[in-house]
Wavefront OBJ file of the C-alpha trace (Angstrom):
o trace
v 0.168 12.397 58.644
v 2.145 11.106 55.681
v -0.784 11.742 53.342
v -1.033 15.343 54.528
v 2.722 15.821 54.106
v 2.672 14.638 50.505
v -0.411 16.712 49.773
v 1.281 19.861 51.091
v 4.445 19.029 49.169
v 2.494 18.649 45.919
v 0.550 21.854 46.586
v 3.780 23.759 47.206
v 5.212 22.502 43.931
v 2.119 23.590 42.006
v 2.115 27.035 43.608
v 5.814 27.488 42.885
v 5.358 26.473 39.245
v 2.482 28.892 38.732
v 3.677 31.816 40.872
v 4.515 33.894 37.824
v 1.821 32.490 35.527
v -1.264 34.651 35.840
v -4.295 33.932 33.662
v -4.645 35.365 30.163
v -7.714 37.631 29.944
v -9.996 38.379 27.014
v -11.025 41.837 25.847
v -13.722 41.964 28.541
v -11.306 41.100 31.329
v -12.594 37.529 31.685
v -10.176 34.668 32.315
v -9.556 32.397 29.321
v -10.073 28.807 30.457
v -10.367 27.244 27.015
v -12.387 27.618 23.840
v -11.586 29.654 20.750
v -10.635 33.322 20.516
v -9.988 35.801 17.758
v -6.619 37.521 18.140
v -7.350 41.103 17.060
v -4.758 43.871 16.686
v -4.928 46.468 19.474
v -4.409 49.135 16.801
v -7.670 49.866 15.068
v -7.894 50.684 11.383
v -4.336 50.545 10.058
v -3.495 47.785 12.553
v -5.408 45.247 10.468
v -7.811 42.496 11.436
v -7.593 38.994 12.848
v -5.359 36.080 11.952
v -5.831 33.833 8.952
v -3.943 31.355 6.758
v -2.036 32.345 3.658
v 0.366 30.860 1.099
v 3.684 32.530 0.265
v 5.862 32.893 -2.805
v 3.248 31.413 -5.122
v 3.257 28.025 -3.362
v -0.046 26.743 -2.020
v 1.657 24.625 0.646
v 2.677 24.993 3.352
v 0.321 27.630 4.700
v 1.536 30.423 6.949
v -0.034 32.518 9.699
v -1.137 35.795 8.131
v -3.238 38.763 9.120
v -6.395 40.144 7.562
v -5.777 43.658 6.272
v -9.193 45.010 7.214
v -10.023 45.409 10.888
v -13.594 44.476 9.942
v -12.477 40.873 9.349
v -11.802 38.769 12.430
v -10.257 35.933 10.442
v -9.850 32.506 12.056
v -9.915 32.046 15.845
v -7.102 30.377 17.756
v -7.128 27.967 20.672
v -4.460 26.994 23.179
v -3.284 23.691 24.652
v -0.501 21.702 26.278
v 0.860 24.045 28.955
v 2.998 22.162 31.446
v 1.615 23.562 34.698
v -1.828 22.057 33.958
v -3.615 24.956 35.638
v -7.245 25.324 34.603
v -6.748 28.646 32.830
v -4.535 29.641 29.889
v -1.399 30.987 31.632
v 0.798 33.951 30.798
v 4.497 33.450 30.075
v 4.358 29.666 29.826
v 5.141 27.500 26.823
v 2.013 26.259 25.061
v 0.753 25.238 21.636
v -1.405 27.492 19.468
v -3.772 26.137 16.829
v -5.970 27.810 14.243
v -9.505 26.585 14.969
v -10.448 25.457 11.486
v -10.705 22.107 9.733
v -7.438 20.567 8.435
v -6.232 22.342 5.328
v -5.947 21.078 1.773
v -2.212 20.771 2.467
v -3.163 17.689 4.530
v -1.893 19.350 7.677
v -3.420 20.235 10.978
v -3.138 23.896 11.895
v -0.722 24.137 14.842
v 1.778 26.991 14.757
v 5.356 26.029 13.860
v 8.414 28.236 13.435
v 10.006 27.647 10.037
v 13.773 27.371 9.545
v 15.364 30.636 8.381
v 16.174 30.614 4.623
v 19.284 32.648 5.436
v 20.879 34.127 8.606
v 19.547 37.622 7.941
v 15.977 36.603 7.125
v 13.052 36.442 9.535
v 11.600 33.182 10.780
v 8.019 32.844 9.556
v 5.282 30.954 11.387
v 3.622 28.203 9.355
v 1.040 25.580 10.250
v 1.917 21.951 10.723
v 1.063 18.689 12.471
v 0.011 18.235 16.061
v 3.174 18.396 18.192
v 4.089 15.077 19.727
v 5.649 14.973 23.191
v 9.359 14.430 22.781
v 9.215 14.906 19.033
v 12.409 15.909 17.300
v 11.192 19.385 16.330
v 8.518 19.927 18.958
v 10.414 22.905 20.423
v 9.509 24.847 17.270
v 5.802 24.544 18.109
v 5.798 26.177 21.542
v 4.958 29.837 22.099
v 4.153 32.084 25.037
v 1.519 34.768 25.602
v 2.998 37.764 27.382
v 1.403 40.843 28.913
v 2.125 44.249 27.424
v 2.361 47.316 29.619
v 0.325 49.708 27.480
v -3.088 48.071 27.780
v -4.483 45.959 30.665
v -5.989 43.333 28.340
v -3.376 43.424 25.555
v -0.834 40.688 24.887
v 1.952 39.717 22.540
v 3.109 36.308 21.346
v 6.689 35.202 21.903
v 8.813 32.280 20.781
v 10.962 30.957 23.632
v 13.569 28.456 22.494
v 14.439 27.208 25.973
v 11.480 28.585 27.883
v 13.360 31.748 28.851
v 15.229 33.102 25.812
v 12.212 34.743 24.183
v 11.820 36.627 20.916
v 8.664 38.600 20.174
v 6.360 37.730 17.291
v 5.968 40.611 14.836
v 4.617 41.190 11.340
v 6.327 41.303 7.977
v 5.095 42.532 4.594
v 6.351 40.378 1.761
v 4.865 39.823 -1.672
v 1.648 41.583 -0.714
v 1.141 39.262 2.266
v 1.211 40.356 5.891
v 2.571 37.429 7.885
v 3.698 36.716 11.434
v 7.429 36.335 11.943
v 9.950 35.853 14.733
v 12.486 38.584 15.394
v 12.922 42.277 14.765
v 13.898 42.433 11.110
v 12.440 45.497 9.281
v 9.904 46.580 8.137
v 8.343 46.106 11.584
v 9.998 47.333 14.760
v 7.615 46.294 17.531
v 5.781 43.138 18.622
v 2.360 42.309 17.250
v -0.009 43.233 20.099
v -3.435 41.650 20.269
v -6.588 41.441 22.334
v -8.574 38.205 22.528
v -12.249 38.186 21.543
v -14.228 35.038 22.326
v -15.641 33.197 19.311
v -19.062 31.602 19.608
v -19.618 27.894 18.985
v -21.694 28.750 15.932
v -18.825 30.776 14.474
v -16.236 28.048 14.988
v -18.427 25.155 13.840
v -19.268 26.967 10.588
v -15.763 28.337 9.996
v -14.183 27.282 6.728
v -10.658 28.014 5.721
v -10.106 31.145 3.666
v -6.910 31.984 1.846
v -5.679 35.564 1.386
l 1 2 3 4 5 6 7 8 9 10 11 12 13 14 15 16 17 18 19 20 21 22 23 24 25 26 27 28 29 30 31 32 33 34 35 36 37 38 39 40 41 42 43 44 45 46 47 48 49 50 51 52 53 54 55 56 57 58 59 60 61 62 63 64 65 66 67 68 69 70 71 72 73 74 75 76 77 78 79 80 81 82 83 84 85 86 87 88 89 90 91 92 93 94 95 96 97 98 99 100 101 102 103 104 105 106 107 108 109 110 111 112 113 114 115 116 117 118 119 120 121 122 123 124 125 126 127 128 129 130 131 132 133 134 135 136 137 138 139 140 141 142 143 144 145 146 147 148 149 150 151 152 153 154 155 156 157 158 159 160 161 162 163 164 165 166 167 168 169 170 171 172 173 174 175 176 177 178 179 180 181 182 183 184 185 186 187 188 189 190 191 192 193 194 195 196 197 198 199 200 201 202 203 204 205 206 207 208 209 210 211 212 213 214
């Protein structure tokens, strides 16, 4: 009887933790359980292509998350990890880590997404790549993002940065120095979140992927 009680208690806790965390779906409507996926703009043509890595301001390091300008280029796929609920699928609206699925860069860094400190109060926060987040690390909160559903398209999503798990700011795009990069906040010239659809990358694509710089 005691074993059944504790089992039901644990099951209730899991269900409560995941009540609002539906699975993220790919462009075909399939649940994303793991693996690598291209994040492609829902806007074709002028919306640009997939995500890639790019330097800024003439400095080769660190590298930032950028976007291919041509929608014919899928860029580098991403993969997801470290969501707290431990459900088998990638969940919506839950803090997780995002990593570019490519070999470590020449900046001697792994390729997890990190929010950079703002250079000034009125500037956007860019997303750069950095080391694998360590549990309890001093800055690990800057490496957690959420994938949120958008209302316009059944298989479209946006990324968000949630400082405390609830206070979320959408990820958008910013044009600076000829580079289109992902940023946090709503500073012009963009006014809406960067909406994407996820396209599964094959093992051959990811195993042969080498880093390209735009």
